[in-house]
C-alpha positions, 0 to 999 in steps of 0.5 A: 553470501553471493549465492544466498543473495542471488537465490533471495532475488531470484525468488523475489523475482518469480514471486512478484513478476515485476514486468507483468506487475508494472505493466498492470500497475502503470495502466491503473496509475494512468487511469487515476491520474489527476488525483494530485490536483485535488486541493478542495472538496469541489476539486474532488467532486469534479475529479470523481465525476471524471473517474466514474466514466473511466471505470464504468465504461459503456461504450467503444471509442467510436460510440458503439455500445459494449456488449454484456461480455465486453462490459466491466473492463478497465483500460481494456484488460482489467476487469472490475471486481465487485465495484467501487467503494468510497469511504469517508472518515468524518470528524465530529462537531465541537465547541470552539476554544473559549475566546472573544470571537467564539460566538462569531465563528460558531461550531468548530470541527474536530478530528475525533472519528465519528462512528455514528449514523448520518441523520436520514435525509428527507424524501426523495434522498432518503436512500442516501443515508449511510452508516458507519461501517467498521469493515470499511472504517468509515461512512461508505457508499458502494457503486456496484459493477452490476450497475450502468453508468447512468445508475452509478452517476444517479447514485452519486448525485443523490449523495451530492444532494444529501451533502455527503461531503461537508465540514466534518469530512477528514479523509476520503478514500476510493477503493477498487479491485481488478482482475487481469486474466492475461496475467492471472493478476489481481490488483488493488487500488486505493486513493486517499484524499485528506482534508484539513480545517484550513480548507484544502487537502493536507499533504500529498494525495496518496495512491497505493496500487498492489498487484499479485497473483492469488493462484500461487502454486499451479504451474511448473514454474510455481512448483520450481519456485516452491522448491527454491523457497524451501531451499531458502528457508533451510539456508536461512535456518543453517545461517541462523544456527551458525550465527548463534553458535558464533555469538555464544563462542564470542561472548564466552571468549571476550564478552558481549563487547567482543561480538558487537566490536565489529560494525559488520555483526550489526548488519549480520543480525539485522539482515537475518532478523529481516529475512526471518520476518519476510519468511513469517509475513510470506507464510502469513500471506500464503495462509491468507490467500488459501483461506480466503479464496476470492469468489467471482463473479461478485457484486459485492466489495471484496474486503479480502483483496484489500486485506491481502493488498495490506499484507503485500504492501508490508511484505514489499517494505520488508523486501525493500529494507532488506535488499538495501541492507544486503547491498551494504553488506556486500562491502564486508566481503571486499576486505579480502582484496586491498583495492576493493577494500579501499572504499571501506578504509576511506569510509572508516577513516571519514566516518566521524567527519560524516556523522558530524556533517549529516547531523548539521545537515539534518538540523539545517534541513529541518529548519526549513521544512 
């Protein structure tokens, strides 16, 4: 088990590149810092207007203008891919509930997604009309990396004049992708702001940053990792067959209850299921990366990077849960030694009291949330 666990961790370290990913993610998180202070539509407008010059950088800190080769970089080393996309999910106008004050309030605004086209604006803002996009999942506006900061700011001013944000705004997402050539790493950033009918943002404004290399098998280290991945898959298949044989033999001897009488068997099956799910998702991710290569340079939004980031986020969630279960699973192997088994014995004796405690704690906690 320890060899299997260490092999799994080694492969994850080689796949994720945690040191490099952390460095890039920290820089991008610093870039979008301040999103937690956004509470109202006015706050969002102020935040976005402060964010644009950080993304569409035009000059050095001493005032010198960036050359064409120097332009397009964020936080010095991360080059913007395509541009910046903002997506708005809009609700619809609806009648307010019947009551004494219905006529006083006027129209209400539902959470039902508006998939229609925004009414054209009169000149000179006709070019700010935007349509619902199935690909973007809302009403979107794209700021191309090929545009200068004054052009991007003028585009944003046009959206403001056309009242792009209004009472029907439910969520606004800011999306962008970067490439760091120093680490050969793509990063995808999404900020989400949710506006509720109370007049402020609802809940915490989310920031998701996913970074990964897309040239997965190029160096000697990559091929070493490939060999370890194949060894890992072989070991998982062997463990699966061994576990299925154990299940069948135990059920034949003492019935289903005999196998599930031990709580550790639940850990075995759960751990095995998560590992298999991880392998499947990893294979799907590899297939997606190979079938959808990113073509650069580009002045378009690369939806492939967003979809790849979604798959990577799901994969990371599986990894986190799996590692947690594996750490708990270690306690199973403490039973061979009396002193090491003290913790298992103590937890077993106290299990009923602990369950009662956490049930009561949960009820009290829920009452104050």
